[in-house]
C-alpha positions as CSV (number, residue, x, y, z in Angstrom):
1,X,0.0,0.0,0.0
2,X,1.3,3.4,-0.8
3,X,3.8,2.2,-3.4
4,X,4.6,4.2,-6.5
5,X,3.8,2.8,-9.9
6,X,6.0,3.0,-13.0
7,X,4.4,6.5,-13.7
8,X,5.3,7.7,-10.2
9,X,1.6,7.8,-9.1
10,X,0.9,6.5,-5.7
11,X,-1.4,3.5,-5.7
12,X,-3.9,3.1,-2.9
13,X,-4.1,-0.7,-2.9
14,X,-7.8,-0.6,-3.8
15,X,-8.9,-2.8,-6.7
16,X,-11.3,-1.7,-9.4
17,X,-11.8,1.5,-11.3
18,X,-13.9,4.5,-10.9
19,X,-17.6,4.0,-10.3
20,X,-17.1,0.8,-8.3
21,X,-18.3,0.5,-4.8
22,X,-20.5,3.0,-2.9
23,X,-24.0,1.6,-3.4
24,X,-25.6,5.0,-2.7
25,X,-26.0,6.0,-6.4
26,X,-29.0,3.7,-7.1
27,X,-30.7,4.7,-3.9
28,X,-30.2,8.4,-4.7
29,X,-31.5,7.8,-8.3
30,X,-34.7,6.2,-7.0
31,X,-35.1,9.0,-4.5
32,X,-34.6,11.5,-7.2
33,X,-37.3,9.9,-9.4
34,X,-39.7,9.7,-6.4
35,X,-39.0,13.4,-5.5
36,X,-39.6,14.5,-9.1
37,X,-42.9,12.7,-9.2
38,X,-43.9,14.2,-5.8
39,X,-43.0,17.8,-6.6
40,X,-44.3,17.5,-10.2
41,X,-47.8,16.5,-8.9
42,X,-47.9,19.6,-6.7
43,X,-46.7,22.0,-9.4
44,X,-49.2,23.9,-11.6
45,X,-47.2,26.3,-13.8
46,X,-44.2,25.5,-16.0
47,X,-42.0,27.6,-13.6
48,X,-43.1,25.4,-10.7
49,X,-42.4,22.3,-12.7
50,X,-38.9,23.4,-13.5
51,X,-38.4,24.3,-9.8
52,X,-39.7,20.8,-9.0
53,X,-36.9,19.2,-10.9
54,X,-34.3,21.4,-9.2
55,X,-35.7,20.7,-5.7
56,X,-35.6,17.0,-6.5
57,X,-31.9,17.1,-7.3
58,X,-31.1,18.6,-3.9
59,X,-33.7,16.8,-1.7
60,X,-31.0,15.1,0.5
61,X,-29.8,18.6,1.5
62,X,-33.3,19.5,2.7
63,X,-33.5,16.1,4.5
64,X,-30.3,16.6,6.4
65,X,-31.1,20.2,7.2
66,X,-34.4,19.2,8.6
67,X,-32.8,16.4,10.7
68,X,-30.2,18.8,12.1
69,X,-32.8,21.4,12.9
70,X,-34.9,18.8,14.7
71,X,-31.9,17.6,16.7
72,X,-31.1,21.1,17.6
73,X,-34.6,21.8,18.9
74,X,-34.6,18.5,20.8
75,X,-31.3,19.4,22.5
76,X,-32.7,22.8,23.5
77,X,-35.8,21.2,25.1
78,X,-33.7,18.8,27.2
């Protein structure tokens, strides 16, 4: 581990190439599709439908923000 290859680039010892491992991509993809459907159904105008797609791309950020906000409120109440 940590040995240099013939090109002088450090190798990490991991096998496989880019895109291998990390099973979060399919889960994120399904979540994105579900979020698009959810937001799309609640949008009326073309502008709202465009915003629905954008919101669907960043839904994990809203989820984490809400979780941290809830944890903060819970810690204040204790």
